[in-house]
mmCIF file of the N, C-alpha and C atoms, coordinates in Angstrom:
data_MODEL
# 
_entry.id   MODEL 
# 
loop_
_atom_site.group_PDB 
_atom_site.id 
_atom_site.type_symbol 
_atom_site.label_atom_id 
_atom_site.label_alt_id 
_atom_site.label_comp_id 
_atom_site.label_asym_id 
_atom_site.label_entity_id 
_atom_site.label_seq_id 
_atom_site.pdbx_PDB_ins_code 
_atom_site.Cartn_x 
_atom_site.Cartn_y 
_atom_site.Cartn_z 
_atom_site.occupancy 
_atom_site.B_iso_or_equiv 
_atom_site.pdbx_formal_charge 
_atom_site.auth_seq_id 
_atom_site.auth_comp_id 
_atom_site.auth_asym_id 
_atom_site.auth_atom_id 
_atom_site.pdbx_PDB_model_num 
ATOM 1   N N  . MET A 1 1  ? 0.845  -1.187 0.000  1.00 0.00 ? 1  MET A N  1 
ATOM 2   C CA . MET A 1 1  ? 0.000  0.000  0.000  1.00 0.00 ? 1  MET A CA 1 
ATOM 3   C C  . MET A 1 1  ? 0.885  1.243  0.000  1.00 0.00 ? 1  MET A C  1 
ATOM 4   N N  . THR A 1 2  ? 0.698  2.084  -0.976 1.00 0.00 ? 2  THR A N  1 
ATOM 5   C CA . THR A 1 2  ? 1.491  3.295  -1.105 1.00 0.00 ? 2  THR A CA 1 
ATOM 6   C C  . THR A 1 2  ? 0.936  4.374  -0.184 1.00 0.00 ? 2  THR A C  1 
ATOM 7   N N  . LYS A 1 3  ? 1.835  5.029  0.500  1.00 0.00 ? 3  LYS A N  1 
ATOM 8   C CA . LYS A 1 3  ? 1.442  6.108  1.397  1.00 0.00 ? 3  LYS A CA 1 
ATOM 9   C C  . LYS A 1 3  ? 1.715  7.438  0.726  1.00 0.00 ? 3  LYS A C  1 
ATOM 10  N N  . SER A 1 4  ? 0.885  8.413  1.034  1.00 0.00 ? 4  SER A N  1 
ATOM 11  C CA . SER A 1 4  ? 1.096  9.747  0.488  1.00 0.00 ? 4  SER A CA 1 
ATOM 12  C C  . SER A 1 4  ? 2.269  10.407 1.192  1.00 0.00 ? 4  SER A C  1 
ATOM 13  N N  . LYS A 1 5  ? 2.803  11.439 0.573  1.00 0.00 ? 5  LYS A N  1 
ATOM 14  C CA . LYS A 1 5  ? 3.912  12.180 1.181  1.00 0.00 ? 5  LYS A CA 1 
ATOM 15  C C  . LYS A 1 5  ? 3.487  12.765 2.524  1.00 0.00 ? 5  LYS A C  1 
ATOM 16  N N  . GLU A 1 6  ? 2.255  13.201 2.612  1.00 0.00 ? 6  GLU A N  1 
ATOM 17  C CA . GLU A 1 6  ? 1.770  13.767 3.872  1.00 0.00 ? 6  GLU A CA 1 
ATOM 18  C C  . GLU A 1 6  ? 1.734  12.703 4.970  1.00 0.00 ? 6  GLU A C  1 
ATOM 19  N N  . GLU A 1 7  ? 1.257  11.503 4.636  1.00 0.00 ? 7  GLU A N  1 
ATOM 20  C CA . GLU A 1 7  ? 1.223  10.416 5.619  1.00 0.00 ? 7  GLU A CA 1 
ATOM 21  C C  . GLU A 1 7  ? 2.627  10.035 6.082  1.00 0.00 ? 7  GLU A C  1 
ATOM 22  N N  . VAL A 1 8  ? 3.556  9.961  5.141  1.00 0.00 ? 8  VAL A N  1 
ATOM 23  C CA . VAL A 1 8  ? 4.932  9.608  5.482  1.00 0.00 ? 8  VAL A CA 1 
ATOM 24  C C  . VAL A 1 8  ? 5.544  10.708 6.346  1.00 0.00 ? 8  VAL A C  1 
ATOM 25  N N  . PHE A 1 9  ? 5.351  11.961 5.955  1.00 0.00 ? 9  PHE A N  1 
ATOM 26  C CA . PHE A 1 9  ? 5.875  13.074 6.746  1.00 0.00 ? 9  PHE A CA 1 
ATOM 27  C C  . PHE A 1 9  ? 5.325  13.024 8.167  1.00 0.00 ? 9  PHE A C  1 
ATOM 28  N N  . ASN A 1 10 ? 4.029  12.826 8.299  1.00 0.00 ? 10 ASN A N  1 
ATOM 29  C CA . ASN A 1 10 ? 3.408  12.801 9.630  1.00 0.00 ? 10 ASN A CA 1 
ATOM 30  C C  . ASN A 1 10 ? 3.959  11.676 10.492 1.00 0.00 ? 10 ASN A C  1 
ATOM 31  N N  . LYS A 1 11 ? 4.211  10.513 9.890  1.00 0.00 ? 11 LYS A N  1 
ATOM 32  C CA . LYS A 1 11 ? 4.757  9.389  10.656 1.00 0.00 ? 11 LYS A CA 1 
ATOM 33  C C  . LYS A 1 11 ? 6.192  9.684  11.082 1.00 0.00 ? 11 LYS A C  1 
ATOM 34  N N  . ILE A 1 12 ? 7.006  10.215 10.185 1.00 0.00 ? 12 ILE A N  1 
ATOM 35  C CA . ILE A 1 12 ? 8.383  10.576 10.532 1.00 0.00 ? 12 ILE A CA 1 
ATOM 36  C C  . ILE A 1 12 ? 8.368  11.629 11.627 1.00 0.00 ? 12 ILE A C  1 
ATOM 37  N N  . TYR A 1 13 ? 7.491  12.594 11.493 1.00 0.00 ? 13 TYR A N  1 
ATOM 38  C CA . TYR A 1 13 ? 7.346  13.650 12.505 1.00 0.00 ? 13 TYR A CA 1 
ATOM 39  C C  . TYR A 1 13 ? 7.048  13.037 13.876 1.00 0.00 ? 13 TYR A C  1 
ATOM 40  N N  . GLU A 1 14 ? 6.091  12.110 13.925 1.00 0.00 ? 14 GLU A N  1 
ATOM 41  C CA . GLU A 1 14 ? 5.737  11.435 15.186 1.00 0.00 ? 14 GLU A CA 1 
ATOM 42  C C  . GLU A 1 14 ? 6.933  10.671 15.762 1.00 0.00 ? 14 GLU A C  1 
ATOM 43  N N  . MET A 1 15 ? 7.648  9.964  14.898 1.00 0.00 ? 15 MET A N  1 
ATOM 44  C CA . MET A 1 15 ? 8.801  9.184  15.345 1.00 0.00 ? 15 MET A CA 1 
ATOM 45  C C  . MET A 1 15 ? 9.878  10.100 15.927 1.00 0.00 ? 15 MET A C  1 
ATOM 46  N N  . LEU A 1 16 ? 10.118 11.216 15.275 1.00 0.00 ? 16 LEU A N  1 
ATOM 47  C CA . LEU A 1 16 ? 11.135 12.153 15.755 1.00 0.00 ? 16 LEU A CA 1 
ATOM 48  C C  . LEU A 1 16 ? 10.705 12.810 17.062 1.00 0.00 ? 16 LEU A C  1 
ATOM 49  N N  . LYS A 1 17 ? 9.438  13.183 17.156 1.00 0.00 ? 17 LYS A N  1 
ATOM 50  C CA . LYS A 1 17 ? 8.943  13.795 18.395 1.00 0.00 ? 17 LYS A CA 1 
ATOM 51  C C  . LYS A 1 17 ? 9.085  12.825 19.561 1.00 0.00 ? 17 LYS A C  1 
ATOM 52  N N  . GLU A 1 18 ? 8.833  11.557 19.305 1.00 0.00 ? 18 GLU A N  1 
ATOM 53  C CA . GLU A 1 18 ? 8.939  10.531 20.345 1.00 0.00 ? 18 GLU A CA 1 
ATOM 54  C C  . GLU A 1 18 ? 10.399 10.328 20.764 1.00 0.00 ? 18 GLU A C  1 
ATOM 55  N N  . GLU A 1 19 ? 11.277 10.246 19.784 1.00 0.00 ? 19 GLU A N  1 
ATOM 56  C CA . GLU A 1 19 ? 12.682 9.930  20.040 1.00 0.00 ? 19 GLU A CA 1 
ATOM 57  C C  . GLU A 1 19 ? 13.493 11.133 20.524 1.00 0.00 ? 19 GLU A C  1 
ATOM 58  N N  . TYR A 1 20 ? 13.160 12.304 20.006 1.00 0.00 ? 20 TYR A N  1 
ATOM 59  C CA . TYR A 1 20 ? 13.952 13.504 20.287 1.00 0.00 ? 20 TYR A CA 1 
ATOM 60  C C  . TYR A 1 20 ? 13.077 14.595 20.885 1.00 0.00 ? 20 TYR A C  1 
ATOM 61  N N  . SER A 1 21 ? 12.322 14.248 21.896 1.00 0.00 ? 21 SER A N  1 
ATOM 62  C CA . SER A 1 21 ? 11.351 15.191 22.460 1.00 0.00 ? 21 SER A CA 1 
ATOM 63  C C  . SER A 1 21 ? 11.996 16.489 22.936 1.00 0.00 ? 21 SER A C  1 
ATOM 64  N N  . GLN A 1 22 ? 13.144 16.417 23.580 1.00 0.00 ? 22 GLN A N  1 
ATOM 65  C CA . GLN A 1 22 ? 13.798 17.635 24.059 1.00 0.00 ? 22 GLN A CA 1 
ATOM 66  C C  . GLN A 1 22 ? 14.237 18.522 22.896 1.00 0.00 ? 22 GLN A C  1 
ATOM 67  N N  . GLU A 1 23 ? 14.909 17.934 21.917 1.00 0.00 ? 23 GLU A N  1 
ATOM 68  C CA . GLU A 1 23 ? 15.372 18.698 20.770 1.00 0.00 ? 23 GLU A CA 1 
ATOM 69  C C  . GLU A 1 23 ? 14.203 19.277 19.981 1.00 0.00 ? 23 GLU A C  1 
ATOM 70  N N  . CYS A 1 24 ? 13.114 18.515 19.912 1.00 0.00 ? 24 CYS A N  1 
ATOM 71  C CA . CYS A 1 24 ? 11.952 18.969 19.142 1.00 0.00 ? 24 CYS A CA 1 
ATOM 72  C C  . CYS A 1 24 ? 11.235 20.123 19.836 1.00 0.00 ? 24 CYS A C  1 
ATOM 73  N N  . THR A 1 25 ? 11.364 20.238 21.134 1.00 0.00 ? 25 THR A N  1 
ATOM 74  C CA . THR A 1 25 ? 10.760 21.389 21.803 1.00 0.00 ? 25 THR A CA 1 
ATOM 75  C C  . THR A 1 25 ? 11.614 22.628 21.597 1.00 0.00 ? 25 THR A C  1 
ATOM 76  N N  . ASP A 1 26 ? 12.901 22.427 21.339 1.00 0.00 ? 26 ASP A N  1 
ATOM 77  C CA . ASP A 1 26 ? 13.798 23.552 21.115 1.00 0.00 ? 26 ASP A CA 1 
ATOM 78  C C  . ASP A 1 26 ? 13.709 24.098 19.698 1.00 0.00 ? 26 ASP A C  1 
ATOM 79  N N  . ILE A 1 27 ? 13.275 23.276 18.754 1.00 0.00 ? 27 ILE A N  1 
ATOM 80  C CA . ILE A 1 27 ? 13.155 23.713 17.364 1.00 0.00 ? 27 ILE A CA 1 
ATOM 81  C C  . ILE A 1 27 ? 11.768 23.366 16.844 1.00 0.00 ? 27 ILE A C  1 
ATOM 82  N N  . GLN A 1 28 ? 11.397 23.994 15.777 1.00 0.00 ? 28 GLN A N  1 
ATOM 83  C CA . GLN A 1 28 ? 10.133 23.695 15.110 1.00 0.00 ? 28 GLN A CA 1 
ATOM 84  C C  . GLN A 1 28 ? 10.423 22.701 13.989 1.00 0.00 ? 28 GLN A C  1 
ATOM 85  N N  . LEU A 1 29 ? 9.906  21.490 14.084 1.00 0.00 ? 29 LEU A N  1 
ATOM 86  C CA . LEU A 1 29 ? 10.117 20.501 13.037 1.00 0.00 ? 29 LEU A CA 1 
ATOM 87  C C  . LEU A 1 29 ? 9.360  20.911 11.782 1.00 0.00 ? 29 LEU A C  1 
ATOM 88  N N  . SER A 1 30 ? 10.054 20.824 10.664 1.00 0.00 ? 30 SER A N  1 
ATOM 89  C CA . SER A 1 30 ? 9.426  21.106 9.372  1.00 0.00 ? 30 SER A CA 1 
ATOM 90  C C  . SER A 1 30 ? 10.063 20.184 8.347  1.00 0.00 ? 30 SER A C  1 
ATOM 91  N N  . GLY A 1 31 ? 9.610  20.276 7.131  1.00 0.00 ? 31 GLY A N  1 
ATOM 92  C CA . GLY A 1 31 ? 10.188 19.463 6.074  1.00 0.00 ? 31 GLY A CA 1 
ATOM 93  C C  . GLY A 1 31 ? 11.660 19.747 5.853  1.00 0.00 ? 31 GLY A C  1 
ATOM 94  N N  . ASP A 1 32 ? 12.099 20.949 6.216  1.00 0.00 ? 32 ASP A N  1 
ATOM 95  C CA . ASP A 1 32 ? 13.490 21.347 6.021  1.00 0.00 ? 32 ASP A CA 1 
ATOM 96  C C  . ASP A 1 32 ? 14.381 21.047 7.213  1.00 0.00 ? 32 ASP A C  1 
ATOM 97  N N  . THR A 1 33 ? 13.827 20.484 8.279  1.00 0.00 ? 33 THR A N  1 
ATOM 98  C CA . THR A 1 33 ? 14.627 20.172 9.463  1.00 0.00 ? 33 THR A CA 1 
ATOM 99  C C  . THR A 1 33 ? 15.750 19.211 9.095  1.00 0.00 ? 33 THR A C  1 
ATOM 100 N N  . ASN A 1 34 ? 16.979 19.586 9.438  1.00 0.00 ? 34 ASN A N  1 
ATOM 101 C CA . ASN A 1 34 ? 18.149 18.750 9.198  1.00 0.00 ? 34 ASN A CA 1 
ATOM 102 C C  . ASN A 1 34 ? 18.330 17.860 10.422 1.00 0.00 ? 34 ASN A C  1 
ATOM 103 N N  . LEU A 1 35 ? 18.284 16.567 10.198 1.00 0.00 ? 35 LEU A N  1 
ATOM 104 C CA . LEU A 1 35 ? 18.313 15.633 11.316 1.00 0.00 ? 35 LEU A CA 1 
ATOM 105 C C  . LEU A 1 35 ? 19.655 15.628 12.039 1.00 0.00 ? 35 LEU A C  1 
ATOM 106 N N  . ILE A 1 36 ? 20.713 15.911 11.331 1.00 0.00 ? 36 ILE A N  1 
ATOM 107 C CA . ILE A 1 36 ? 22.035 15.884 11.949 1.00 0.00 ? 36 ILE A CA 1 
ATOM 108 C C  . ILE A 1 36 ? 22.323 17.189 12.683 1.00 0.00 ? 36 ILE A C  1 
ATOM 109 N N  . THR A 1 37 ? 22.155 18.305 12.021 1.00 0.00 ? 37 THR A N  1 
ATOM 110 C CA . THR A 1 37 ? 22.509 19.572 12.663 1.00 0.00 ? 37 THR A CA 1 
ATOM 111 C C  . THR A 1 37 ? 21.424 20.080 13.597 1.00 0.00 ? 37 THR A C  1 
ATOM 112 N N  . ASP A 1 38 ? 20.162 19.910 13.238 1.00 0.00 ? 38 ASP A N  1 
ATOM 113 C CA . ASP A 1 38 ? 19.080 20.433 14.071 1.00 0.00 ? 38 ASP A CA 1 
ATOM 114 C C  . ASP A 1 38 ? 18.765 19.526 15.260 1.00 0.00 ? 38 ASP A C  1 
ATOM 115 N N  . LEU A 1 39 ? 18.794 18.222 15.038 1.00 0.00 ? 39 LEU A N  1 
ATOM 116 C CA . LEU A 1 39 ? 18.461 17.278 16.110 1.00 0.00 ? 39 LEU A CA 1 
ATOM 117 C C  . LEU A 1 39 ? 19.700 16.653 16.749 1.00 0.00 ? 39 LEU A C  1 
ATOM 118 N N  . MET A 1 40 ? 20.856 17.042 16.249 1.00 0.00 ? 40 MET A N  1 
ATOM 119 C CA . MET A 1 40 ? 22.132 16.586 16.819 1.00 0.00 ? 40 MET A CA 1 
ATOM 120 C C  . MET A 1 40 ? 22.290 15.070 16.775 1.00 0.00 ? 40 MET A C  1 
ATOM 121 N N  . MET A 1 41 ? 21.802 14.445 15.699 1.00 0.00 ? 41 MET A N  1 
ATOM 122 C CA . MET A 1 41 ? 21.994 13.002 15.537 1.00 0.00 ? 41 MET A CA 1 
ATOM 123 C C  . MET A 1 41 ? 23.457 12.732 15.236 1.00 0.00 ? 41 MET A C  1 
ATOM 124 N N  . ASN A 1 42 ? 23.985 11.667 15.846 1.00 0.00 ? 42 ASN A N  1 
ATOM 125 C CA . ASN A 1 42 ? 25.310 11.215 15.449 1.00 0.00 ? 42 ASN A CA 1 
ATOM 126 C C  . ASN A 1 42 ? 25.126 10.062 14.456 1.00 0.00 ? 42 ASN A C  1 
ATOM 127 N N  . SER A 1 43 ? 26.218 9.491  13.998 1.00 0.00 ? 43 SER A N  1 
ATOM 128 C CA . SER A 1 43 ? 26.113 8.461  12.966 1.00 0.00 ? 43 SER A CA 1 
ATOM 129 C C  . SER A 1 43 ? 25.352 7.226  13.447 1.00 0.00 ? 43 SER A C  1 
ATOM 130 N N  . VAL A 1 44 ? 25.525 6.858  14.691 1.00 0.00 ? 44 VAL A N  1 
ATOM 131 C CA . VAL A 1 44 ? 24.802 5.698  15.237 1.00 0.00 ? 44 VAL A CA 1 
ATOM 132 C C  . VAL A 1 44 ? 23.308 6.006  15.323 1.00 0.00 ? 44 VAL A C  1 
ATOM 133 N N  . ASP A 1 45 ? 22.967 7.198  15.825 1.00 0.00 ? 45 ASP A N  1 
ATOM 134 C CA . ASP A 1 45 ? 21.563 7.612  15.890 1.00 0.00 ? 45 ASP A CA 1 
ATOM 135 C C  . ASP A 1 45 ? 20.931 7.582  14.501 1.00 0.00 ? 45 ASP A C  1 
ATOM 136 N N  . ALA A 1 46 ? 21.669 8.103  13.527 1.00 0.00 ? 46 ALA A N  1 
ATOM 137 C CA . ALA A 1 46 ? 21.153 8.172  12.155 1.00 0.00 ? 46 ALA A CA 1 
ATOM 138 C C  . ALA A 1 46 ? 20.888 6.782  11.599 1.00 0.00 ? 46 ALA A C  1 
ATOM 139 N N  . LEU A 1 47 ? 21.823 5.872  11.796 1.00 0.00 ? 47 LEU A N  1 
ATOM 140 C CA . LEU A 1 47 ? 21.652 4.501  11.309 1.00 0.00 ? 47 LEU A CA 1 
ATOM 141 C C  . LEU A 1 47 ? 20.464 3.833  11.991 1.00 0.00 ? 47 LEU A C  1 
ATOM 142 N N  . GLU A 1 48 ? 20.357 3.995  13.295 1.00 0.00 ? 48 GLU A N  1 
ATOM 143 C CA . GLU A 1 48 ? 19.230 3.414  14.022 1.00 0.00 ? 48 GLU A CA 1 
ATOM 144 C C  . GLU A 1 48 ? 17.902 3.990  13.539 1.00 0.00 ? 48 GLU A C  1 
ATOM 145 N N  . PHE A 1 49 ? 17.877 5.286  13.277 1.00 0.00 ? 49 PHE A N  1 
ATOM 146 C CA . PHE A 1 49 ? 16.638 5.906  12.795 1.00 0.00 ? 49 PHE A CA 1 
ATOM 147 C C  . PHE A 1 49 ? 16.275 5.374  11.413 1.00 0.00 ? 49 PHE A C  1 
ATOM 148 N N  . MET A 1 50 ? 17.268 5.221  10.542 1.00 0.00 ? 50 MET A N  1 
ATOM 149 C CA . MET A 1 50 ? 16.992 4.684  9.209  1.00 0.00 ? 50 MET A CA 1 
ATOM 150 C C  . MET A 1 50 ? 16.445 3.257  9.304  1.00 0.00 ? 50 MET A C  1 
ATOM 151 N N  . LEU A 1 51 ? 16.992 2.463  10.224 1.00 0.00 ? 51 LEU A N  1 
ATOM 152 C CA . LEU A 1 51 ? 16.485 1.104  10.422 1.00 0.00 ? 51 LEU A CA 1 
ATOM 153 C C  . LEU A 1 51 ? 15.051 1.122  10.946 1.00 0.00 ? 51 LEU A C  1 
ATOM 154 N N  . ARG A 1 52 ? 14.758 2.052  11.833 1.00 0.00 ? 52 ARG A N  1 
ATOM 155 C CA . ARG A 1 52 ? 13.373 2.191  12.330 1.00 0.00 ? 52 ARG A CA 1 
ATOM 156 C C  . ARG A 1 52 ? 12.426 2.576  11.193 1.00 0.00 ? 52 ARG A C  1 
ATOM 157 N N  . LEU A 1 53 ? 12.897 3.441  10.296 1.00 0.00 ? 53 LEU A N  1 
ATOM 158 C CA . LEU A 1 53 ? 12.066 3.823  9.141  1.00 0.00 ? 53 LEU A CA 1 
ATOM 159 C C  . LEU A 1 53 ? 11.790 2.608  8.270  1.00 0.00 ? 53 LEU A C  1 
ATOM 160 N N  . GLU A 1 54 ? 12.807 1.797  8.040  1.00 0.00 ? 54 GLU A N  1 
ATOM 161 C CA . GLU A 1 54 ? 12.611 0.596  7.224  1.00 0.00 ? 54 GLU A CA 1 
ATOM 162 C C  . GLU A 1 54 ? 11.569 -0.321 7.861  1.00 0.00 ? 54 GLU A C  1 
ATOM 163 N N  . GLN A 1 55 ? 11.645 -0.497 9.161  1.00 0.00 ? 55 GLN A N  1 
ATOM 164 C CA . GLN A 1 55 ? 10.676 -1.351 9.855  1.00 0.00 ? 55 GLN A CA 1 
ATOM 165 C C  . GLN A 1 55 ? 9.281  -0.739 9.823  1.00 0.00 ? 55 GLN A C  1 
ATOM 166 N N  . GLU A 1 56 ? 9.200  0.539  10.109 1.00 0.00 ? 56 GLU A N  1 
ATOM 167 C CA . GLU A 1 56 ? 7.901  1.212  10.174 1.00 0.00 ? 56 GLU A CA 1 
ATOM 168 C C  . GLU A 1 56 ? 7.161  1.183  8.846  1.00 0.00 ? 56 GLU A C  1 
ATOM 169 N N  . PHE A 1 57 ? 7.897  1.401  7.756  1.00 0.00 ? 57 PHE A N  1 
ATOM 170 C CA . PHE A 1 57 ? 7.270  1.481  6.435  1.00 0.00 ? 57 PHE A CA 1 
ATOM 171 C C  . PHE A 1 57 ? 7.393  0.184  5.644  1.00 0.00 ? 57 PHE A C  1 
ATOM 172 N N  . ASP A 1 58 ? 7.980  -0.846 6.270  1.00 0.00 ? 58 ASP A N  1 
ATOM 173 C CA . ASP A 1 58 ? 8.149  -2.148 5.626  1.00 0.00 ? 58 ASP A CA 1 
ATOM 174 C C  . ASP A 1 58 ? 8.818  -1.994 4.256  1.00 0.00 ? 58 ASP A C  1 
ATOM 175 N N  . ILE A 1 59 ? 9.969  -1.320 4.283  1.00 0.00 ? 59 ILE A N  1 
ATOM 176 C CA . ILE A 1 59 ? 10.737 -1.064 3.068  1.00 0.00 ? 59 ILE A CA 1 
ATOM 177 C C  . ILE A 1 59 ? 12.194 -1.408 3.330  1.00 0.00 ? 59 ILE A C  1 
ATOM 178 N N  . GLU A 1 60 ? 12.977 -1.418 2.263  1.00 0.00 ? 60 GLU A N  1 
ATOM 179 C CA . GLU A 1 60 ? 14.424 -1.513 2.392  1.00 0.00 ? 60 GLU A CA 1 
ATOM 180 C C  . GLU A 1 60 ? 15.014 -0.327 1.649  1.00 0.00 ? 60 GLU A C  1 
ATOM 181 N N  . ILE A 1 61 ? 15.643 0.553  2.399  1.00 0.00 ? 61 ILE A N  1 
ATOM 182 C CA . ILE A 1 61 ? 16.253 1.734  1.795  1.00 0.00 ? 61 ILE A CA 1 
ATOM 183 C C  . ILE A 1 61 ? 17.552 1.282  1.141  1.00 0.00 ? 61 ILE A C  1 
ATOM 184 N N  . PRO A 1 62 ? 17.705 1.567  -0.168 1.00 0.00 ? 62 PRO A N  1 
ATOM 185 C CA . PRO A 1 62 ? 18.918 1.141  -0.872 1.00 0.00 ? 62 PRO A CA 1 
ATOM 186 C C  . PRO A 1 62 ? 20.178 1.729  -0.223 1.00 0.00 ? 62 PRO A C  1 
ATOM 187 N N  . ASP A 1 63 ? 21.257 0.956  -0.265 1.00 0.00 ? 63 ASP A N  1 
ATOM 188 C CA . ASP A 1 63 ? 22.513 1.390  0.347  1.00 0.00 ? 63 ASP A CA 1 
ATOM 189 C C  . ASP A 1 63 ? 22.950 2.763  -0.152 1.00 0.00 ? 63 ASP A C  1 
ATOM 190 N N  . GLU A 1 64 ? 22.738 3.044  -1.427 1.00 0.00 ? 64 GLU A N  1 
ATOM 191 C CA . GLU A 1 64 ? 23.171 4.336  -1.970 1.00 0.00 ? 64 GLU A CA 1 
ATOM 192 C C  . GLU A 1 64 ? 22.390 5.513  -1.383 1.00 0.00 ? 64 GLU A C  1 
ATOM 193 N N  . GLU A 1 65 ? 21.248 5.229  -0.769 1.00 0.00 ? 65 GLU A N  1 
ATOM 194 C CA . GLU A 1 65 ? 20.457 6.275  -0.117 1.00 0.00 ? 65 GLU A CA 1 
ATOM 195 C C  . GLU A 1 65 ? 20.800 6.421  1.373  1.00 0.00 ? 65 GLU A C  1 
ATOM 196 N N  . LEU A 1 66 ? 21.583 5.500  1.901  1.00 0.00 ? 66 LEU A N  1 
ATOM 197 C CA . LEU A 1 66 ? 21.963 5.550  3.315  1.00 0.00 ? 66 LEU A CA 1 
ATOM 198 C C  . LEU A 1 66 ? 23.229 6.386  3.465  1.00 0.00 ? 66 LEU A C  1 
ATOM 199 N N  . ASN A 1 67 ? 23.048 7.691  3.443  1.00 0.00 ? 67 ASN A N  1 
ATOM 200 C CA . ASN A 1 67 ? 24.176 8.598  3.529  1.00 0.00 ? 67 ASN A CA 1 
ATOM 201 C C  . ASN A 1 67 ? 23.762 9.889  4.222  1.00 0.00 ? 67 ASN A C  1 
ATOM 202 N N  . VAL A 1 68 ? 24.718 10.748 4.409  1.00 0.00 ? 68 VAL A N  1 
ATOM 203 C CA . VAL A 1 68 ? 24.455 12.011 5.106  1.00 0.00 ? 68 VAL A CA 1 
ATOM 204 C C  . VAL A 1 68 ? 23.412 12.848 4.362  1.00 0.00 ? 68 VAL A C  1 
ATOM 205 N N  . GLU A 1 69 ? 23.431 12.801 3.041  1.00 0.00 ? 69 GLU A N  1 
ATOM 206 C CA . GLU A 1 69 ? 22.469 13.590 2.265  1.00 0.00 ? 69 GLU A CA 1 
ATOM 207 C C  . GLU A 1 69 ? 21.027 13.188 2.569  1.00 0.00 ? 69 GLU A C  1 
ATOM 208 N N  . SER A 1 70 ? 20.816 11.900 2.843  1.00 0.00 ? 70 SER A N  1 
ATOM 209 C CA . SER A 1 70 ? 19.450 11.442 3.117  1.00 0.00 ? 70 SER A CA 1 
ATOM 210 C C  . SER A 1 70 ? 18.916 12.018 4.418  1.00 0.00 ? 70 SER A C  1 
ATOM 211 N N  . LEU A 1 71 ? 19.812 12.518 5.272  1.00 0.00 ? 71 LEU A N  1 
ATOM 212 C CA . LEU A 1 71 ? 19.397 13.108 6.541  1.00 0.00 ? 71 LEU A CA 1 
ATOM 213 C C  . LEU A 1 71 ? 19.426 14.632 6.496  1.00 0.00 ? 71 LEU A C  1 
ATOM 214 N N  . GLN A 1 72 ? 19.618 15.178 5.310  1.00 0.00 ? 72 GLN A N  1 
ATOM 215 C CA . GLN A 1 72 ? 19.656 16.631 5.155  1.00 0.00 ? 72 GLN A CA 1 
ATOM 216 C C  . GLN A 1 72 ? 18.324 17.274 5.526  1.00 0.00 ? 72 GLN A C  1 
ATOM 217 N N  . SER A 1 73 ? 17.245 16.559 5.242  1.00 0.00 ? 73 SER A N  1 
ATOM 218 C CA . SER A 1 73 ? 15.940 17.113 5.594  1.00 0.00 ? 73 SER A CA 1 
ATOM 219 C C  . SER A 1 73 ? 14.907 15.996 5.691  1.00 0.00 ? 73 SER A C  1 
ATOM 220 N N  . ILE A 1 74 ? 13.860 16.293 6.413  1.00 0.00 ? 74 ILE A N  1 
ATOM 221 C CA . ILE A 1 74 ? 12.750 15.343 6.506  1.00 0.00 ? 74 ILE A CA 1 
ATOM 222 C C  . ILE A 1 74 ? 12.141 15.146 5.125  1.00 0.00 ? 74 ILE A C  1 
ATOM 223 N N  . ASN A 1 75 ? 12.043 16.216 4.344  1.00 0.00 ? 75 ASN A N  1 
ATOM 224 C CA . ASN A 1 75 ? 11.475 16.107 2.995  1.00 0.00 ? 75 ASN A CA 1 
ATOM 225 C C  . ASN A 1 75 ? 12.268 15.134 2.126  1.00 0.00 ? 75 ASN A C  1 
ATOM 226 N N  . TYR A 1 76 ? 13.576 15.130 2.266  1.00 0.00 ? 76 TYR A N  1 
ATOM 227 C CA . TYR A 1 76 ? 14.411 14.213 1.491  1.00 0.00 ? 76 TYR A CA 1 
ATOM 228 C C  . TYR A 1 76 ? 14.054 12.770 1.842  1.00 0.00 ? 76 TYR A C  1 
ATOM 229 N N  . LEU A 1 77 ? 13.911 12.492 3.135  1.00 0.00 ? 77 LEU A N  1 
ATOM 230 C CA . LEU A 1 77 ? 13.506 11.155 3.572  1.00 0.00 ? 77 LEU A CA 1 
ATOM 231 C C  . LEU A 1 77 ? 12.131 10.783 3.038  1.00 0.00 ? 77 LEU A C  1 
ATOM 232 N N  . VAL A 1 78 ? 11.204 11.725 3.097  1.00 0.00 ? 78 VAL A N  1 
ATOM 233 C CA . VAL A 1 78 ? 9.854  11.489 2.581  1.00 0.00 ? 78 VAL A CA 1 
ATOM 234 C C  . VAL A 1 78 ? 9.919  11.090 1.114  1.00 0.00 ? 78 VAL A C  1 
ATOM 235 N N  . ASN A 1 79 ? 10.731 11.802 0.336  1.00 0.00 ? 79 ASN A N  1 
ATOM 236 C CA . ASN A 1 79 ? 10.855 11.484 -1.093 1.00 0.00 ? 79 ASN A CA 1 
ATOM 237 C C  . ASN A 1 79 ? 11.442 10.112 -1.316 1.00 0.00 ? 79 ASN A C  1 
ATOM 238 N N  . ILE A 1 80 ? 12.444 9.734  -0.539 1.00 0.00 ? 80 ILE A N  1 
ATOM 239 C CA . ILE A 1 80 ? 13.041 8.397  -0.668 1.00 0.00 ? 80 ILE A CA 1 
ATOM 240 C C  . ILE A 1 80 ? 11.981 7.338  -0.366 1.00 0.00 ? 80 ILE A C  1 
ATOM 241 N N  . ILE A 1 81 ? 11.272 7.507  0.733  1.00 0.00 ? 81 ILE A N  1 
ATOM 242 C CA . ILE A 1 81 ? 10.308 6.490  1.168  1.00 0.00 ? 81 ILE A CA 1 
ATOM 243 C C  . ILE A 1 81 ? 9.137  6.372  0.215  1.00 0.00 ? 81 ILE A C  1 
ATOM 244 N N  . THR A 1 82 ? 8.631  7.480  -0.281 1.00 0.00 ? 82 THR A N  1 
ATOM 245 C CA . THR A 1 82 ? 7.448  7.409  -1.151 1.00 0.00 ? 82 THR A CA 1 
ATOM 246 C C  . THR A 1 82 ? 7.769  6.870  -2.539 1.00 0.00 ? 82 THR A C  1 
ATOM 247 N N  . LYS A 1 83 ? 9.032  6.921  -2.947 1.00 0.00 ? 83 LYS A N  1 
ATOM 248 C CA . LYS A 1 83 ? 9.361  6.363  -4.266 1.00 0.00 ? 83 LYS A CA 1 
ATOM 249 C C  . LYS A 1 83 ? 9.685  4.876  -4.212 1.00 0.00 ? 83 LYS A C  1 
ATOM 250 N N  . LEU A 1 84 ? 9.808  4.310  -3.008 1.00 0.00 ? 84 LEU A N  1 
ATOM 251 C CA . LEU A 1 84 ? 10.105 2.873  -2.881 1.00 0.00 ? 84 LEU A CA 1 
ATOM 252 C C  . LEU A 1 84 ? 8.832  2.042  -2.980 1.00 0.00 ? 84 LEU A C  1 
# 
C-alpha cells in the first residue's frame, strides 16, 4: 500500500517527536529540518533511525540512499520512502 507524502511526513514527525522530544521542543520541526545539525543526531543515531524507518514502512532503503544527504531534511527522507 502506497502512502502519500503527507502520511509519510506525519509518521516521521511522530517518530522524531517521540525519540527527540527535548530537541523537538527547542526547534520547530518542518520538512526542512536537518536531522544531523538540528536534532544533533550522530552516525549511530542516524543509522538506528533509518532502520526504524525501514521497519515502520516495511521497506528496504537502498545502500546508496543511506548517507548524510538522506538526513539533510525530513522532505528528502519522505521522497526516498514514497518512491520505494
